[in-house]
N, C-alpha and C positions, 0 to 999 in steps of 0.2 A: 336420529330422532326417530321414534317407533309411533307407528301409525296411532296409536291411542291418545299418542300427546299432540298429534300432527294432524288428523282428518277427520270427517266424516267419511266415512265408509261403508258399503254395505257388506264387506266380508264377512264379519260377525255379529251376534246377535248381541243387543244391550235392553236394558229394562227399558220399560215405556214410563216414564215420569211425567206429572202435569208440569204445567207451569210454576204453580204454589211450590212444589217438591223439589224442582230444578232453583229456584230461587232461595231454598235455604241450604244449597250447596255453598260452600264457601271456598273450597278447593278447586283450582284451575284443572287440573287433570280430572278429576271428578264430574265437573260439568263439561268437559269434552266427551267423556265416554258415555254421558247420559244420553245425548243427542245423535249416536249411532243406531244403526244404520235407517237412511230414509228413500233407499232407492228400490226399485222395484216391487213395491206396495200397491201400485193402483191406486193411490190417493187422491182423492178430487181435491176440490179447492176449501171445502169445509174443514178437510183433515190438514192441507195445509196452511191455513190460518191457523189453526192450534197448535201446529209445529214452528208458525212463525214466533208465536205468542212464548213460545218454550224458548227457543233461540234467543229472544230477547230478554227472558228471565237470565239465561248464561251468560248473555253479553253485560248485562247490568252487574253481575258477579265477577265480570273479568273472565271468562270462562272460553272465551272465543279468539282470544288474542294470537294464538298460536296454531289456529286452523290453518291447514294449507290446502285441503281437499275438501270441496262441498258436494257429494253426490247426491242429487234428486231426480236422477234419471228414470224413464220408464214408471211414470205414474200416470193420474189424470189430472194434472194442475194445468188450470187455466189463467185467465188473465187476473183474476182477484187474488190467487195464489201468488203468483210472481211479484203483481204489485207489493202485496204484504211484504215479501220478501226483499225487493227492490228498496222499499223504504228502511228497512232494518240496513242493509248493505251501505244506504246513502249515511248513514250514521257511523259509519266506520266501524261496525263490529268485527268485522275479519281482515284486518288489515294487512296480514301476510298470506292472504289466500291466493295460489297460484293457479288451481284448476277448478272449473266450476262447471259440472255436469247438470244441463237443464234439458237435454235431448231426449224426444220419445213421449212428449207430454202433449198439451192442447193448447200451446200458448200461440196469440195472435197479434196483431199490430197492436192492439191496445196494452198487452201485458209487454210486449217488446219496447213501447214508448214509455211504460213506467221505467224499465231496465235503463233504458237510454238516456232518461232523467237523472238515474242515480249515478251513472257514469259520468255522464256531462259533470256531476255535482263532486267528484274526486274519489268516487267509491271504485273499490278492486284496484288499487295502484301497482299491485304487484301480481295480478293476474297476467298468467303466462298462455292460458288455453282458456276459450269459452265455446262449449257444446251446446249449440241451438238447433241441431238437425233434428228431421222428423217431427215438426210441428206445424202450425199452420200459418206462419210467418208469409208476409206478402209484401207489396212493395212500400205499404205504408210504412210497416216496421221497420225495413231496411232503411227507407229515408230518415227515420228518427234517429236509427243507429248512425248514419252518416252525418247527420246534424252534430249528434254528439261528438263524433270524431273529430270535427272541425273546431270543436270546443276544447280540445284536449284531451278527450277521453281515451281511456285503455293505451296509456303510453307502453307498457310493458307486454303488450298481448302481442305473442309470437303467432298463434294459431287461432283462426275463427272458423268454425264447422256452422255452416249455413245449408247443408244440401239436404234433399227432401222436402222442399217447403213449396211455396205458391209464388216463387218470386220470377217477376219478368224482366224483361230488357230495361225497363224502366226503373227497377229498382236497383239492377246492376250497374245501370248508367251513374246513379247516384253516387253507388260505393266505389266505384271505377274514379270519379272525380273527386272524392274524399283523399285516396289513394295516391293520386296523382300528386297531388298537392301535399303530400309527404304526412299524411295524417296516420295515427296509429303505426309510429317510426319504427318500431320492433317486428312487424307483421312481415312473416316472409310466406306464409301459407293461408287462402281462405278456399275452403272446402263449398262448392256450391251446384255438383252436380245432382241431377233428380229432380230440378227445378224447369218450369216452361220456357225461361229466358235463356240465353247465351252467356255462359261465363267468360269469355273470350276478351271483353273490355276490361274485367277486372285482371285477368291474370296478364294482360297486356300492361294494365297500372302500374301492377307489381314490380314488372321489368323494366318500367318506362324511363328515359333519360330525363323526364322531367321530375318522376320521383327521386331519382338519384340526385338531382341537383337540389331539389328541395331539402332533402335530408343533410345533404353537405353544407348547405347554407344554414340548417341550423344548428349543425355540428360546429361549423363556426363562429356562430353567434354564442353560443355556450362558451367555447373557449376563449373568447373576447370578454365576456362576462366575469371570467374566472382571473385574468389579468390583472396584478395588482396597480392600483393605478398610485401616481407620484401626487402628494398633497402641494400645495401651492409653496408653502413654507418650505419644503424638500426642494423644489424646483430653486427657489430663490438661493440656498443655502449651496445648493450645486455648482450655481450659475456664478456666485459673489463670493464664494469660498476655497474651499479645497478643489472643487472642480476648476476654477479656473487656474488656479497653480497646477493642476496636473497638465491641463492643455497649454500652457506657458512654457512647461518645461519640456514636452514634446515638441513645440515650436523650435524651441532653442536649439534642441538636437539635430532637426531637420536643418535648420539655417548653419549650425556650425558646419554639417557634414556638406552642405551646399558651398560654403566660404572653402574649406578644406580641398574639395574636389575640384573647385575653378582653379 
């Protein structure tokens, strides 16, 4: 799948269209191409709100269904901008998104709380990597993320990048507790260096026996729910019909063998 069909990427230029112009586009490929690229532009919240409107128009036309990468890094996006984007994500605009680049912006705890709320609501079910490093995220923002994780958010996320923020031991503790309980089950890496606190509890939680046990319990529960269940009528049929005949025949064979051996 080519990039023009599957990602929003800053690799090549694209026309700057208004939301009204985007809404007139009917073909999915044209809609996707029209929203490239928006990284490295130093855009602030006002411009990001405009971009969210353009993306919403594309979403209305079905043009974001195949998007796998969304790159908004190295801008000046703050909490208002990320809140507008989070609202769009919560509507299921990019169900196949795998990589979300939000690093090197000006996102703080309010913006992360808005994103966490969207994630708790089921946004980004296929996302494997989220980049939130080099922002202004503090303990309150991480606590919001941890709470969303306990609500089942980010089931496919393998990597979460939070380094170079303002997270202390309290924030790391909240995240470690969620991971130890088996939340974010696909995760194998959390980048946390460059913060005031020590990331040791989080790294220990990722490799902890408690997390392994919690994940194993979830897998066992999933297998159990997928097993076919017998209907009451089936049980009666097996017990009162052919099932009894087979059991009786087996018992007769054992009895005959025992008599002959005696």
